[in-house]
Residue frames relative to the residue before (quaternion, step in Angstrom):
aa qw qx qy qz dx dy dz
M 1.0000 0.0000 0.0000 0.0000 0.00 0.00 0.00
S 0.3877 -0.7375 0.5047 0.2262 3.58 -0.85 0.93
E 0.5766 -0.5944 0.4468 0.3384 3.53 -1.24 0.57
N 0.3489 -0.7175 0.5657 0.2085 3.58 -0.99 0.87
L 0.3075 -0.7972 0.4959 0.1553 3.57 -0.41 1.23
F 0.6486 0.5302 -0.3151 0.4460 3.58 1.26 -0.24
I 0.6741 0.3737 -0.2775 0.5735 3.56 1.35 0.08
T 0.3281 -0.7574 0.5301 0.1940 3.55 -0.74 1.02
Q 0.1908 -0.7595 0.6136 0.1013 3.55 -1.15 0.71
A 0.5864 -0.6188 0.3895 0.3486 3.58 -0.92 0.89
E 0.7134 0.4721 -0.2694 0.4422 3.57 0.85 -0.93
Q 0.7059 0.4040 -0.2620 0.5194 3.61 1.27 -0.14
S 0.6290 0.5928 -0.3043 0.4005 3.58 1.30 -0.11
A 0.0787 -0.7148 0.6890 0.0905 3.48 -1.40 0.49
L 0.2862 -0.7566 0.5698 0.1447 3.56 -0.93 0.95
I 0.1060 -0.7956 0.5958 0.0280 3.56 -0.77 1.09
I 0.1472 -0.7637 0.6261 0.0557 3.57 -0.83 1.08
V 0.1252 -0.8361 0.5339 0.0166 3.57 -0.30 1.30
D 0.9009 -0.1383 0.0847 0.4027 3.52 -0.86 1.15
V 0.3235 0.7048 -0.5636 0.2846 3.61 0.89 0.84
Q 0.1506 0.8305 -0.4972 0.2007 3.50 0.39 1.39
E 0.7336 -0.4777 0.2777 0.3956 3.52 -1.23 0.66
R 0.7809 0.3544 -0.2048 0.4719 3.60 0.52 -1.12
L 0.6311 0.5141 -0.3430 0.4689 3.59 1.07 -0.62
A 0.6405 0.5161 -0.3228 0.4683 3.59 0.96 -0.84
A 0.6412 0.5408 -0.3258 0.4363 3.59 1.00 -0.79
A 0.6534 0.5188 -0.3099 0.4560 3.61 1.18 -0.48
M 0.5407 0.6205 -0.4050 0.3982 3.59 1.25 -0.20
P 0.6232 -0.5530 0.3874 0.3946 3.61 -1.14 0.54
D 0.6093 -0.5427 0.4291 0.3875 3.57 -1.17 0.64
G 0.7664 0.3123 -0.2592 0.4979 3.54 -0.97 0.86
V 0.6674 0.4906 -0.3027 0.4715 3.59 0.92 -0.86
R 0.6479 0.5408 -0.3095 0.4380 3.56 0.87 -1.01
D 0.7102 0.4506 -0.2668 0.4705 3.59 0.80 -1.00
R 0.6121 0.5446 -0.3474 0.4561 3.59 1.06 -0.72
V 0.6663 0.5003 -0.3069 0.4600 3.57 0.88 -0.93
V 0.6598 0.4981 -0.3172 0.4647 3.61 0.87 -0.88
T 0.6501 0.5095 -0.3174 0.4658 3.61 0.92 -0.85
Q 0.6584 0.4991 -0.3083 0.4716 3.58 0.93 -0.87
L 0.6537 0.5060 -0.3127 0.4679 3.57 1.00 -0.77
Q 0.6078 0.5377 -0.3550 0.4642 3.59 1.02 -0.70
T 0.6484 0.5112 -0.3074 0.4730 3.58 0.98 -0.86
L 0.6910 0.4798 -0.2794 0.4628 3.57 0.84 -0.97
L 0.6460 0.5105 -0.3159 0.4715 3.59 1.02 -0.77
A 0.6289 0.5193 -0.3367 0.4705 3.61 1.01 -0.73
A 0.6572 0.4939 -0.3059 0.4801 3.58 0.97 -0.83
A 0.6375 0.5297 -0.3267 0.4543 3.58 0.96 -0.85
K 0.6455 0.5122 -0.3191 0.4681 3.58 0.96 -0.83
T 0.6625 0.5185 -0.3022 0.4483 3.57 0.88 -0.96
L 0.7802 0.3400 -0.1584 0.5006 3.58 0.96 -0.89
S 0.4697 -0.7188 0.4045 0.3147 3.59 1.30 0.33
V 0.3189 0.7081 -0.5485 0.3099 3.56 0.94 0.93
P 0.3815 -0.7492 0.4886 0.2332 3.61 -0.60 1.06
V 0.2455 -0.7678 0.5841 0.0948 3.54 -1.22 0.69
I 0.0618 -0.7385 0.6689 0.0577 3.54 -1.20 0.71
V 0.1785 -0.7725 0.6042 0.0797 3.57 -0.99 0.90
T 0.1209 -0.7655 0.6224 0.1098 3.56 -1.12 0.66
E 0.1375 -0.7589 0.6310 0.0838 3.53 -1.28 0.56
Q 0.2825 -0.7608 0.5685 0.1346 3.55 -0.72 1.14
Y 0.8362 -0.2088 0.1161 0.4937 3.57 -0.66 1.16
P 0.0725 -0.8598 0.5043 0.0339 3.62 0.57 1.15
K 0.5333 0.6167 -0.4165 0.4021 3.61 1.16 -0.42
G 0.7642 0.3456 -0.1875 0.5112 3.57 1.03 -0.74
L 0.7804 0.3529 -0.1652 0.4891 3.58 1.02 -0.82
G 0.5189 -0.6377 0.4196 0.3849 3.59 1.26 -0.05
H 0.5703 -0.5901 0.4552 0.3454 3.52 -1.36 -0.01
T 0.7684 -0.3527 0.2670 0.4625 3.53 -1.36 0.03
D 0.6095 -0.5799 0.4123 0.3497 3.55 -1.03 0.93
K 0.5132 -0.6944 0.4234 0.2742 3.56 -0.73 1.12
R 0.6109 0.5696 -0.3549 0.4201 3.60 1.11 -0.54
L 0.6666 0.4866 -0.3075 0.4737 3.61 1.21 -0.31
I 0.5162 0.6952 -0.3991 0.3018 3.59 1.14 -0.62
P 0.6752 0.4918 -0.3350 0.4359 3.68 0.80 -0.80
Y 0.6695 0.5021 -0.2900 0.4643 3.60 1.20 -0.41
L 0.6424 0.5121 -0.3160 0.4745 3.58 1.28 -0.13
A 0.4547 -0.6531 0.5309 0.2913 3.55 -1.06 0.77
E 0.6094 -0.5623 0.4091 0.3808 3.58 -1.16 0.55
T 0.6990 0.4730 -0.2545 0.4722 3.56 1.17 -0.62
T 0.4013 0.7195 -0.4824 0.2977 3.61 1.24 0.06
P 0.3940 -0.7144 0.5169 0.2593 3.60 -0.71 1.00
V 0.1097 -0.7483 0.6513 0.0620 3.56 -1.04 0.87
I 0.1523 -0.8071 0.5694 0.0341 3.54 -0.45 1.29
V 0.2238 -0.7589 0.6005 0.1154 3.58 -0.66 1.14
K 0.0212 0.8279 -0.5553 0.0758 3.56 -0.84 1.00
T 0.2343 -0.7129 0.6289 0.2034 3.49 -1.40 0.19
S 0.5694 0.5673 -0.3878 0.4512 3.60 1.21 -0.37
F 0.5097 -0.6493 0.4630 0.3229 3.56 -1.04 0.70
S 0.6813 0.4091 -0.2790 0.5392 3.59 1.05 -0.68
S 0.4361 -0.6885 0.5143 0.2669 3.57 -0.78 1.01
A 0.6036 0.5931 -0.3488 0.4027 3.58 1.10 -0.71
K 0.6919 0.4556 -0.2754 0.4877 3.60 1.18 -0.45
A 0.5228 0.6427 -0.4075 0.3841 3.60 1.27 -0.08
D 0.5634 -0.6002 0.4493 0.3471 3.56 -1.05 0.80
G 0.8328 0.2299 -0.1864 0.4677 3.54 -0.88 0.99
F 0.5474 0.6409 -0.4121 0.3461 3.61 1.13 -0.36
L 0.7177 0.4400 -0.2762 0.4636 3.61 0.65 -1.05
S 0.6422 0.5089 -0.3406 0.4612 3.60 1.00 -0.70
S 0.6225 0.5198 -0.3393 0.4766 3.61 1.06 -0.69
L 0.6622 0.5019 -0.2944 0.4721 3.56 1.03 -0.80
E 0.6543 0.5258 -0.3129 0.4444 3.59 0.93 -0.87
I 0.6025 0.5687 -0.3514 0.4361 3.59 1.03 -0.75
L 0.6658 0.5306 -0.2965 0.4329 3.58 1.04 -0.80
Q 0.1958 -0.8156 0.5145 0.1783 3.59 1.18 -0.56
R 0.4207 0.6616 -0.4919 0.3786 3.56 0.85 1.06
K 0.3298 -0.7799 0.5068 0.1616 3.59 -0.94 0.90
S 0.7076 0.4094 -0.2453 0.5211 3.60 1.19 -0.53
I 0.1398 -0.7945 0.5891 0.0465 3.55 -0.71 1.12
I 0.1780 -0.7618 0.6185 0.0733 3.55 -0.74 1.14
L 0.0977 -0.8511 0.5155 -0.0171 3.53 -0.23 1.35
T 0.0405 0.7907 -0.6035 0.0949 3.55 -0.82 1.12
G 0.5426 0.6725 -0.4292 0.2631 3.57 -1.26 0.17
M 0.5596 -0.5990 0.4903 0.2960 3.51 -1.31 -0.56
E 0.7222 -0.3044 -0.6207 -0.0243 1.73 -1.87 1.55
T 0.6365 -0.5886 0.3495 0.3553 3.53 -1.05 0.84
H 0.7579 0.4167 -0.2216 0.4504 3.59 0.80 -0.98
I 0.7025 0.4038 -0.2703 0.5200 3.60 1.22 -0.09
C 0.8451 0.2033 -0.1042 0.4834 3.58 -0.09 -1.28
I 0.6371 0.5069 -0.3432 0.4683 3.61 0.98 -0.72
L 0.6609 0.5195 -0.3028 0.4491 3.58 0.84 -1.00
Q 0.7207 0.4470 -0.2663 0.4582 3.58 0.70 -1.04
T 0.6377 0.5168 -0.3269 0.4683 3.59 1.01 -0.76
A 0.6568 0.5212 -0.3127 0.4464 3.59 0.87 -0.95
L 0.6998 0.4714 -0.2823 0.4565 3.58 0.81 -0.96
E 0.6342 0.5184 -0.3237 0.4735 3.60 1.05 -0.73
L 0.6837 0.4803 -0.2941 0.4642 3.59 0.87 -0.93
Q 0.6151 0.5318 -0.3464 0.4677 3.56 1.03 -0.72
Q 0.6556 0.5069 -0.3065 0.4683 3.57 0.95 -0.85
Q 0.6521 0.5077 -0.3000 0.4764 3.59 1.16 -0.62
G 0.6202 -0.5862 0.3294 0.4040 3.60 1.28 -0.03
Y 0.5062 0.6335 -0.4351 0.3914 3.59 1.23 0.17
Q 0.3821 -0.6506 0.5933 0.2806 3.55 -1.26 0.48
V 0.1315 -0.8400 0.5260 0.0218 3.58 -0.42 1.24
F 0.1094 -0.7586 0.6420 0.0199 3.52 -0.99 1.04
V 0.1281 -0.7723 0.6181 0.0722 3.61 -0.67 1.06
V 0.3042 -0.7790 0.5298 0.1413 3.55 -0.68 1.17
E 0.3744 -0.8022 0.4258 0.1869 3.53 -0.08 1.40
D 0.7484 0.3753 -0.2270 0.4975 3.61 0.96 -0.77
A 0.6876 0.3981 -0.2899 0.5335 3.58 1.27 0.35
V 0.6247 0.4273 -0.3669 0.5409 3.55 1.20 0.70
S 0.0075 -0.8132 0.5818 0.0090 3.58 -1.17 0.42
S 0.1642 -0.7181 0.6660 0.1176 3.47 -1.44 0.39
R 0.6192 -0.5481 0.4012 0.3941 3.55 -1.23 0.33
S 0.7897 0.2076 -0.1362 0.5610 3.61 1.07 -0.57
K 0.5721 -0.6102 0.4358 0.3322 3.55 -1.11 0.76
S 0.6525 0.5257 -0.3334 0.4321 3.59 0.94 -0.80
N 0.6457 0.4969 -0.3257 0.4797 3.61 1.01 -0.70
Q 0.6212 0.5366 -0.3286 0.4671 3.57 1.03 -0.81
Y 0.6783 0.4991 -0.2820 0.4597 3.56 0.82 -1.05
N 0.6682 0.5079 -0.3024 0.4518 3.58 0.85 -0.97
A 0.6648 0.5085 -0.3074 0.4527 3.59 0.89 -0.91
L 0.6658 0.4917 -0.3114 0.4669 3.60 0.90 -0.87
Q 0.6267 0.5214 -0.3342 0.4730 3.60 1.05 -0.71
R 0.6545 0.5062 -0.3129 0.4664 3.60 0.89 -0.88
L 0.6558 0.5136 -0.3133 0.4561 3.56 0.93 -0.87
R 0.6293 0.5243 -0.3277 0.4708 3.60 0.96 -0.84
Q 0.6754 0.5044 -0.2912 0.4523 3.56 0.86 -0.98
A 0.6829 0.4752 -0.2752 0.4817 3.57 1.13 -0.63
G 0.5859 -0.6168 0.3572 0.3855 3.59 1.27 -0.06
V 0.4375 0.6548 -0.4845 0.3809 3.57 1.24 0.27
I 0.4001 -0.7171 0.5173 0.2412 3.58 -0.95 0.84
I 0.1969 -0.7579 0.6144 0.0971 3.56 -0.83 1.05
T 0.0277 0.8162 -0.5686 0.0988 3.55 -0.67 1.13
T 0.3986 -0.6820 0.5488 0.2735 3.57 -1.32 -0.24
V 0.6817 -0.4683 0.3628 0.4294 3.55 -1.29 0.30
E 0.6802 0.4942 -0.3021 0.4493 3.57 0.80 -0.98
S 0.6431 0.5156 -0.3299 0.4601 3.60 0.93 -0.81
V 0.6435 0.5231 -0.3271 0.4531 3.58 0.90 -0.90
I 0.6769 0.4983 -0.3064 0.4468 3.59 0.80 -0.97
F 0.7005 0.4530 -0.2855 0.4717 3.59 0.86 -0.87
E 0.6047 0.5155 -0.3636 0.4861 3.61 1.12 -0.48
W 0.6303 0.5213 -0.3341 0.4683 3.58 1.00 -0.76
L 0.6744 0.4816 -0.2938 0.4763 3.59 0.99 -0.79
A 0.1594 -0.8543 0.4687 0.1584 3.58 1.08 -0.90
D 0.8156 0.0405 0.0326 0.5762 3.61 1.04 -0.65
A 0.5243 -0.6482 0.4573 0.3095 3.58 -1.03 0.79
S 0.6268 0.5313 -0.3457 0.4531 3.58 1.22 -0.27
H 0.3925 0.7102 -0.4903 0.3181 3.60 1.26 0.01
P 0.5408 -0.6632 0.4070 0.3193 3.63 -0.85 0.89
E 0.7190 0.4152 -0.2502 0.4980 3.62 1.15 -0.46
F 0.3521 0.7808 -0.4696 0.2141 3.60 1.27 0.00
K 0.7037 0.4722 -0.2903 0.4444 3.61 0.70 -1.01
A 0.6575 0.5134 -0.3146 0.4529 3.58 0.92 -0.87
L 0.7232 0.4317 -0.2580 0.4734 3.59 0.87 -0.89
A 0.5850 0.5633 -0.3769 0.4455 3.60 1.08 -0.57
K 0.6206 0.5473 -0.3375 0.4488 3.60 1.11 -0.65
L 0.5984 0.5866 -0.3583 0.4117 3.59 1.12 -0.60
I 0.7829 0.3235 -0.1580 0.5074 3.56 1.06 -0.72
A 0.4449 0.7073 -0.4471 0.3191 3.57 1.25 0.11
């Protein structure tokens, strides 16, 4: 049976957290910022449980601050943090080499902002041959119209738009998975 490229598998996935930084997060609409952080905490907990590797990027941390402190407890000490000025993470020094080391084909893309860094990163990674999944409830833009436009463009380009819950259940694949009960509690 051939692999279904439209369903992500834990053993083929890498989770990328793009630019969820103190000052950038503060610019997101009320409610959106906290929703994204909560969704990322859930996804990071699932990734840890299922041994899905994580890469974090920070866009110009001197100006935008570092990764949101609420995410730090969910990151391993060995999680690569790629500092960048390019909007596409794929163009940042060390990003593609960090990704290649992982030998994962499915990229689970989350973070800020959807119409800038998420969009450009997704399209670059897709062009590099990766299967890209953008997690709609774990990305954000300052404006709804930019968010909507970016998600539409990504869909049209063949990027898979998904949700945190869908990703977790795809990673589990079966209710008999030994971690099913523990992870189901995360999204209950």
